[in-house]
C-alpha positions, -999 to 999 in steps of 0.1 A, spaced: -190 -621 264 -157 -613 247 -128 -607 271 -116 -572 276 -86 -561 255 -65 -558 286 -72 -595 295 -63 -606 261 -29 -590 263 -23 -605 297 -32 -639 284 -8 -634 255 21 -626 278 14 -656 300 29 -641 332 37 -662 362 37 -631 385 4 -612 383 -10 -587 408 -42 -567 407 -51 -535 425 -82 -530 447 -104 -525 417 -92 -558 401 -71 -542 374 -36 -555 367 -8 -534 382 21 -559 381 32 -583 353 62 -605 355 76 -639 348 76 -638 310 100 -628 283 87 -603 257 113 -601 228 119 -567 212 147 -575 188 177 -565 211 166 -529 214 181 -505 239 162 -505 272 142 -473 266 132 -484 231 124 -519 243 102 -505 271 83 -483 246 77 -512 222 64 -533 251 40 -506 264 27 -499 228 18 -536 226 6 -543 261 1 -510 279 -36 -516 278 -31 -545 302 -19 -521 328 -46 -495 322 -20 -468 314 -28 -432 306 -17 -424 270 6 -395 280 39 -411 291 72 -393 295 105 -411 299 121 -408 333 153 -421 348 169 -454 339 183 -476 367 210 -501 355 223 -532 372 246 -553 352 230 -560 318 195 -553 331 178 -520 334 146 -505 348 130 -477 327 105 -455 345 78 -434 327 57 -408 344 24 -394 332 14 -358 326 -18 -341 316 -14 -308 297 21 -306 310 11 -310 347 29 -340 363 7 -368 378 18 -379 413 15 -416 422 10 -429 387 34 -440 360 50 -473 351 84 -490 355 95 -516 330 122 -543 337 144 -550 306 169 -577 302 203 -573 285 191 -588 252 163 -562 250 136 -586 263 110 -572 287 107 -593 319 81 -573 338 63 -541 345 48 -524 375 22 -496 374 14 -471 401 -21 -457 407 -42 -456 376 -45 -421 361 -82 -415 353 -99 -383 342 -91 -349 358 -116 -341 385 -121 -303 383 -98 -273 379 -72 -253 398 -96 -230 416 -72 -219 443 -43 -196 438 -8 -204 451 -13 -179 479 -46 -194 489 -30 -229 489 -2 -214 511 -28 -202 536 -41 -237 538 -7 -252 542 2 -228 570 -26 -243 591 -4 -274 593 27 -254 600 54 -278 614 68 -273 648 98 -249 650 92 -235 615 114 -205 609 99 -170 609 108 -167 572 83 -194 563 56 -170 553 26 -171 529 46 -153 502 75 -177 505 53 -208 504 33 -194 474 66 -188 455 75 -225 459 41 -239 451 39 -263 422 9 -276 403 4 -314 403 -24 -339 397 -28 -365 424 -38 -400 412 -66 -414 433 -92 -441 429 -118 -417 414 -94 -398 390 -69 -371 390 -72 -344 417 -57 -309 409 -34 -300 438 -7 -276 449 25 -291 463 42 -271 490 73 -278 510 74 -266 547 108 -269 565 115 -268 602 144 -261 624 141 -297 634 146 -317 602 124 -345 615 94 -321 613 99 -309 577 69 -318 556 55 -317 521 18 -306 519 -6 -314 490 -35 -290 490 -67 -297 469 -67 -269 443 -105 -272 441 -116 -272 477 -86 -262 498 -86 -295 517 -52 -310 528 -48 -341 507 -17 -353 523 11 -344 546 44 -363 541 74 -361 565 106 -355 544 134 -368 567 139 -405 568 154 -415 601 170 -446 615 157 -444 652 182 -464 668 206 -449 675 426 -427 578 417 -449 609 383 -465 612 363 -492 627 352 -517 600 323 -520 604 321 -511 642 337 -517 675 311 -544 684 283 -542 710 308 -540 739 328 -512 722 361 -531 725 369 -537 689 401 -524 674 405 -498 647 424 -504 615 442 -482 591 426 -480 556 432 -461 524 410 -430 520 406 -428 483 390 -402 461 401 -372 482 402 -339 463 410 -315 492 445 -319 505 435 -305 539 400 -318 547 379 -349 542 364 -338 509 362 -362 480 346 -365 446 316 -384 461 314 -374 497 323 -346 520 323 -349 558 314 -321 582 315 -318 620 290 -303 644 311 -274 657 297 -258 689 321 -229 684 338 -214 654 369 -192 652 372 -166 626 405 -158 609 389 -126 597 357 -109 587 341 -101 554 326 -67 545 294 -77 562 311 -86 594 307 -124 589 334 -150 596 358 -160 568 380 -191 568 359 -206 596 374 -235 615 361 -254 645 376 -248 679 374 -271 709 342 -270 730 363 -260 760 384 -234 742 381 -197 745 380 -174 715 352 -191 696 317 -178 688 286 -199 691 265 -208 660 231 -192 668 198 -192 650 165 -174 656 132 -191 650 96 -190 661 77 -215 682 39 -218 678 19 -211 709 -2 -243 705 30 -264 706 39 -251 741 4 -255 752 5 -291 741 33 -297 766 18 -277 794 -19 -268 787 -23 -253 822 -2 -223 810 -33 -211 791 -47 -201 825 -15 -192 842 3 -173 815 -4 -150 786 18 -166 760 27 -146 729 20 -162 695 44 -170 680 71 -172 707 104 -159 694 134 -181 703 172 -177 699 190 -211 702 224 -225 698 228 -249 668 256 -269 652 279 -250 628 284 -275 600 321 -271 592 352 -292 585 372 -300 616 394 -330 607 426 -318 591 454 -337 573 481 -343 600 514 -360 594 504 -372 559 472 -389 570 438 -388 589 447 -412 617 428 -400 648 419 -419 679 383 -426 686 367 -409 716 330 -418 723 320 -413 760 291 -397 778 311 -390 810 331 -373 825 319 -340 811 353 -327 798 358 -359 778 322 -359 767 325 -324 752 356 -335 732 339 -367 720 311 -345 706 335 -329 682 360 -357 676 378 -359 642 375 -397 641 338 -395 634 345 -375 602 369 -402 590 343 -430 596 317 -410 576 340 -404 547 354 -439 544 322 -459 548 300 -436 526 327 -437 499 332 -475 503 294 -482 500 290 -460 470 318 -478 452 302 -512 463 269 -501 447 287 -492 414 305 -526 414 274 -545 424 253 -528 397 280 -530 371 274 -493 365 305 -471 370 284 -440 365 258 -447 393 251 -415 413 226 -402 438 201 -378 425 214 -350 448 249 -353 434 239 -339 400 263 -362 380 274 -358 345 288 -391 331 292 -404 367 311 -373 379 292 -354 407 288 -317 405 291 -317 442 299 -344 468 273 -358 492 271 -337 523 275 -358 555 272 -343 591 286 -361 621 285 -355 658 252 -338 652 232 -324 682 201 -304 687 194 -273 708 191 -281 745 154 -282 747 151 -309 773 125 -313 801 149 -300 828 150 -266 810 112 -263 807 106 -243 838 135 -219 830 122 -215 795 86 -207 806 99 -183 833 116 -164 806 82 -158 789 61 -151 820 63 -150 858 42 -178 873 36 -172 910 55 -195 934 73 -210 904 93 -183 887 118 -160 903 107 -124 909 113 -102 880 113 -129 854 91 -130 823 85 -108 793 107 -126 768 97 -141 735 75 -113 724 97 -102 695 128 -111 675 148 -86 695 137 -100 729 137 -138 724 137 -167 748 173 -179 748 185 -215 748 222 -221 752 239 -255 747 233 -286 726 220 -320 736 227 -355 724 201 -374 704 199 -412 696 193 -409 658 205 -406 623 187 -397 591 187 -390 554 171 -357 543 165 -347 507 173 -311 497 149 -285 487 132 -297 456 121 -270 432 128 -244 459 159 -228 446 159 -190 449 135 -189 478 145 -164 505 145 -191 532 173 -211 547 184 -226 580 222 -230 579 231 -266 585 194 -277 589 175 -268 557 197 -267 526 194 -272 488 214 -304 489 207 -339 501 225 -350 532 231 -377 557 231 -368 594 246 -388 622 239 -377 658 261 -380 688 239 -403 708 233 -402 745 256 -432 750 270 -441 715 281 -420 685 259 -433 656 285 -428 629 309 -452 648 286 -479 635 290 -485 597 257 -505 597 239 -472 603 259 -455 576 250 -481 550 214 -480 561 211 -442 556 229 -443 523 204 -469 511 176 -444 519 194 -419 497 197 -446 470 159 -454 472 152 -417 470 171 -416 437 157 -446 419 120 -443 430 107 -412 414 73 -395 415 62 -376 384 99 -376 373 111 -362 407 133 -381 432 109 -392 459 116 -426 475 92 -450 491 66 -434 514 29 -426 515 -4 -440 526 -15 -473 511 -52 -479 512 -69 -513 510 -98 -532 526 -79 -536 558 -74 -499 564 -46 -473 558 -10 -478 564 24 -465 554 36 -498 540 60 -480 517 77 -465 547 81 -499 562 96 -512 529 120 -482 528 133 -491 562 134 -528 555 153 -524 522 177 -501 540 183 -528 567 187 -555 540 213 -538 519 233 -530 551 230 -565 563 239 -581 530 270 -558 526 283 -568 561 270 -604 558 255 -600 592 218 -602 601 222 -577 630 220 -540 621 236 -515 645 253 -537 671 273 -508 685 248 -480 682 220 -502 695 239 -515 725 236 -480 740 198 -483 741 174 -503 762 162 -528 736 156 -565 736 176 -579 708 211 -579 694 217 -547 676 189 -523 667 171 -550 646 180 -586 638 168 -602 606 174 -637 620 144 -632 643 111 -646 631 94 -612 625 61 -615 606 31 -596 594 8 -590 613 23 -599 647 54 -578 643 38 -549 626 25 -519 645 21 -491 620 54 -476 630 77 -480 599 107 -493 618 86 -520 634 69 -528 602 102 -531 584 113 -561 604 90 -586 587 102 -574 553 140 -574 559 137 -608 576 119 -622 546 147 -609 523 173 -623 547 156 -657 547 156 -657 509 193 -647 509 201 -677 530 179 -700 507 199 -688 477 232 -696 494 243 -660 495 257 -663 530 286 -683 518 289 -671 482 298 -634 477 289 -636 440 254 -648 448 251 -621 474 259 -594 448 235 -610 423 207 -610 448 214 -574 458 213 -564 422 180 -582 417 165 -566 448 178 -531 437 160 -535 404 128 -546 421 129 -514 442 134 -494 411 101 -508 397 80 -499 427 54 -471 429 61 -445 456 34 -458 479 40 -495 473 25 -522 494 41 -553 509 22 -574 484 34 -553 454 70 -554 467 67 -592 471 56 -596 435 83 -572 422 110 -590 442 98 -624 429 99 -612 393 134 -598 396 150 -625 417 136 -654 396 149 -636 365 183 -636 381 180 -671 397 158 -692 374 140 -720 391 138 -704 425 101 -696 425 95 -720 454 123 -705 475 110 -670 469 74 -680 478 85 -698 509 105 -669 523 77 -644 517 51 -667 531 71 -675 562 71 -638 572 35 -631 559 45 -602 536 30 -614 503 -6 -614 516 -7 -602 551 -40 -607 570 -39 -575 591 -58 -587 621 -42 -594 655 -58 -624 673 -63 -609 708 -88 -636 719 -81 -671 707 -86 -708 715 -55 -727 726 -62 -764 730 -97 -757 743 -87 -729 766 -96 -693 758 -66 -670 760 -65 -632 758 -34 -615 744 -26 -579 750 -10 -556 724 16 -531 735 7 -504 710 -6 -497 675 2 -465 656 -24 -452 632 -22 -425 605 -42 -393 609 -67 -380 584 -43 -357 566 -14 -382 567 -37 -407 551 -49 -382 524 -85 -388 533 -116 -369 544 -139 -377 574 -116 -402 591 -87 -426 585 -93 -463 590 -67 -479 613 -44 -504 594 -48 -532 619 -80 -549 632 -84 -570 663 -98 -605 660 -117 -618 690 -125 -656 688 -152 -655 715 -160 -688 733 -195 -702 738 -214 -685 767 -197 -652 762 -221 -624 773 -199 -594 766 -163 -583 761 -146 -551 773 -120 -533 753 -95 -513 774 -68 -491 760 -50 -457 761 -53 -434 731 -29 -405 726 -23 -381 698 10 -380 679 35 -408 676 43 -437 699 25 -432 732 21 -396 722 58 -389 724 63 -376 689 54 -339 688 37 -323 659 20 -290 649 -7 -287 675 -21 -300 708 -26 -338 714 -56 -350 695 -68 -385 703 -102 -384 688 -112 -418 674 -141 -441 666 -147 -479 670 -161 -503 644 -173 -538 652 -184 -566 629 -192 -602 637 -181 -632 616 -159 -615 590 -132 -588 589 -143 -552 584 -140 -541 548 -131 -505 540 -137 -489 506 -129 -454 493 -147 -430 470 -135 -395 462 -113 -396 494 -142 -405 516 -138 -439 533 -166 -462 542 -170 -496 560 -194 -524 564 -193 -527 602 -212 -510 631 -197 -477 641 -196 -468 678 -186 -435 692 -159 -437 719 -146 -407 738 -111 -411 753 -107 -394 787 -96 -358 781 -68 -361 807 -55 -396 804 -67 -408 769 -81 -439 786 -109 -458 767 -130 -485 783 -158 -499 762 -181 -529 770 -199 -546 741 -228 -569 748 -230 -599 724 -256 -621 741 -276 -616 772 -276 -653 780 -242 -661 765 -233 -672 730 -247 -706 721 -216 -714 701 -182 -697 696 -183 -666 674 -156 -643 660 -158 -605 662 -135 -580 645 -128 -546 660 -114 -517 639 -105 -481 647 -112 -448 630 -88 -419 635 -107 -386 634 -77 -364 641 -55 -348 614 -24 -363 629 -18 -398 640 -31 -416 671 -13 -443 691 -32 -469 711 -13 -486 739 -19 -512 766 -47 -527 745 -65 -554 766 -96 -575 762 -116 -588 791 -145 -614 787 -176 -619 806 -185 -656 802 -215 -672 818 -208 -702 840 -212 -736 824 -246 -753 833 -228 -779 855 -202 -756 871 -200 -725 892 -169 -711 876 -163 -694 843 -142 -708 815 -105 -709 827 -85 -678 818 -115 -661 801 -124 -636 829 -92 -616 829 -68 -602 804 -30 -602 800 -8 -578 781 20 -591 760 55 -580 769 67 -586 733 104 -578 738 125 -565 710 103 -537 698 69 -541 713 55 -562 684 27 -578 704 22 -616 703 18 -641 730 12 -632 767 43 -629 788 56 -659 806 52 -640 839 14 -636 843 18 -611 870 32 -586 845 4 -565 831 28 -538 819 2 -511 829 13 -476 819 45 -487 803 57 -497 768 82 -526 773 104 -531 743 97 -496 730 114 -493 696 142 -469 688 119 -443 673 104 -436 707 138 -428 721 143 -400 696 111 -383 708 122 -386 744 152 -366 736 130 -337 727 108 -343 758 101 -306 765 81 -302 733 64 -336 731 27 -340 736 21 -343 773 15 -378 788 -10 -374 816 -21 -399 842 
């Protein structure tokens, strides 16, 4: 049989880096040099694709996208369209050398035939999207508004192109803002993507921070690029404070403030920044379901809360911006002033400006800009918006009773005469005050939403922005590591596009192991790496992280031996550690720790690798892309690249945790703190979403049964992350002996080759206890079993306190079972709850707790009054 044309072109290229998708088709080519006669990058890429596009199974309709430049190399992205409709998830990126030679190419999902037509109208799609309305969505988020912003797209999947409507749904809490894709044929929700990328850790400046103990000294630096003589506004960045109160120099014809300025939190004469919004009834019931019986809640509940006014506060004083830092949680009068300190604005301006200039220097591109800056020849139309000292409405647990009693009078709980609020916009539930949050994030602006009659001042805006919260113990903008990390998110959002639109790395990746947001882990890992490389320090967030209860130096430390699968949980910040540690190991192997020039060259190579990735890239794809780019920059380093990636298990991760294993002839059980799985809508599937991680049980001889014991909760980690409805922990269990469970996908319907078992978590506690018989008389020889999980809920499910207990028959010549096989232990896994070996103290079973909970869990705790309830 003659080889396929695609294979012929692959053979002709003789690549040393070759990766294939789940169907066996080539999606990454690298490690060759295809000469084009010194053509410009775009022309060279087109010549290459004309000759070898068949090798990548490309759709014939390609449109040129953005070009990312780094030194004399460039990445040219092409996206695909069908009859003018953009194709999401497809396209190709081509790496071109300075002499016009093509060095590699990376393809996204293959674009097959269109599967049907746009049957639904925008309004019908909006109705579907509203069923997934995010928590604290504003009242203005109506069917008509959503329909106005709906955009036609084709979603590339394994079976072809699915016609879909793309709709954006914003929330008063940026972490809840989502993008919904609705199947234009059936009305099914194809995917739900969270927009805000958060870093859950947490002139005169700290450079980079005051250290973990907070005793480091400030230094005076030159604040360059300023274009406003009075405020911290420059050509590239503009810093804003969270003003609790504003003072008006006058009013306009509509009665609004003009020439606003911040006034001190303790000063009189200011007015609070307030915002009305609606709260879905089901969200309140997810916190306190007993209210269904005790109280007739309106739906929606109208709320009036205090928010930050995003305004300039720091002013030029004495010819400079030399303010003293103030970052304290107590006493209250000092804490209030630290929540509006001017020093934070200076930190934001200086370090964002410094890092942007570093990127331009490292890339050798003086015109590099973020997509949201709308640059012309490198000159931004508007500076990047950065908010500091940010806080959220005081919606903490302590105010829950007071909030409910505003709505209805519960006997023996609420004061006489209370109740009746929340029924209309003119009679809302009122929240006064702001609370601190341990977080920071990058949030893209409203894409394709200009002109919509919908806005939340300071929260939802048409521009990209970085937001740094005033943490419960530490101000996050005081740590430049955090600033560089968030700016890298903005950079990735710029250089990784989807159908020609800035998008970044995020989205479900499906393979035979299950479904996982590997791209989200890569996004966080790359953000850590670029911050670490710029500071030449493996620890990210020494200052901000020291204010949290965590088990490592800083928020994350790339020197630690993180790996896949033992350090990955399905939560993107956890999963990022294996990736950033692999890059840090490679950086050391290349000698970049002691050679700044090599560090810049590696950053440039990694930046170009990011620019080639598809939006929902996997660790394996990223490994191949990094190898292609790094070896092109550092010839002869193939072995070093392979070793760094292999040491951390990222190139080909076997996603199965060994929870029962043989250690020198003794059977040992290992607990897992938690695993977080995507929901059906988040995974973009129908029926169920296969969990990304399987459990491997190496059962000893004479095993009669094993018992799986765990807690299942809806939402994020331990059910703490709130969503758009009540907690939903519905799940299934799949078992298979001798080999790992293999998942396949057809027309968004997953299937598997194991035995499916129905399990029903306890309605109140979420507890699951399942015993599986394997042999009535005991196994004649050791045998391996794999356990997988199926999420049946639309939103994610978190499994915690996962333990295995074995029932092993006594040996014929002994009255006792195999040592250690009759009981289970739960791993303590400090530094982020990554699982791993059992704790040194066998008395610690960690029941009901999550030791080493990563920073993302702390963010949800700050919004405890609206989180999914933890019972039991």
